[in-house]
N, C-alpha and C positions, 0 to 999 in steps of 0.2 A: 873101539867101536862098542864094546860091551858096556863101557861106562855110560855112553850116551843112551843106549837102549835101557839100561838100568834106571837112569834118570827119567826117561820118558815113561817107563813103566810106573815109576813112583808117582810122577805127575798125573798120569792117566788114572791111577787108582785113587789119588787124592781128589781129582776132579769127579770121579765116579762116587766117591764117598760124599762129597759135597752135594752132588746132584741127588743122591739117595736121601740125604738129610733134608734137603729142600722139598723133595717129593713127600716125605713123611710129614713135614711141617704143613705143607699145603693140604694134605689129607686131614690133618687135625683141624685146621681152620675150616675146611669144608664140613666136617662133622659137627663142629660147633655152630656154624651157620645154619645147618639143617636143624639142629636141636633148638636153636633160638627161634627159628620159624615155627616149629611145632609148639613151642611154649607160647608164642604170640597167638597162634591160631586157637589154642586151648583157652588162653586168657580172654580172647574176643568171644569165644563161645560162652564162657562163664559170664562175661559182661552182658551179653544179650539175654542170658537167663535171668540175671539179676534185674535187668531192665524190665523184663516181663513180670518178675516177682513184685517189683515196685508198683506196677500197674495193677496186678492182682490184689495185693495187700492194701492198695490205696494210698501209698506214700512211702517216703524214704524211711521214716521212723518206724512205721508199721512193718515194712520189709526187713529192716534191721532186726527187729524183735522176732519176727517170724522165721527169719533165716539164721538167727543167733549169730549175727555178724555185726561188727561195729559200724556205726553210721558212716564213719570216714571211709571204711572199706566199700560200703555200698556206693557212696558218692564217687570213689575212685573208679569203680566198675562202670558207673553211669557215664563218667567222663570218657572211659575207653570206648564204650558203646557209641557215644556221640561222635568221637573221633573216627571210628570205623564207618559210621553212617556217612559222615562228611567226606571221607576218603572214597567211598564207593558211589557217592552221588545220590544215594537213596534219601527219600524224605520220610522221616518217622517222627511221630509226635514226641516232643521232648518231655521227659519226666523228671528232669533235674529239679525243677521248681516245686515238684509235688511234695 
């Protein structure tokens, strides 16, 4: 009987080790998901600020120069802002063509 108990103890501890490993993996995935959400939120905030800058400076090129940011980066942020506006259903004047 002690052999069976020993085997079940080993199996149980193996099962517990696997469960603990899975719990840690899920915790890491959760942490990464939360961090990605924070990054996305920050990126949207920057995109909205860049959109406002384009309006204030009078165009993409002018905003690029005023912000010391490549035109492609300004355009990328404008795209992010447009996507966010489309996702939220808000209507905002498009500045991509400016």
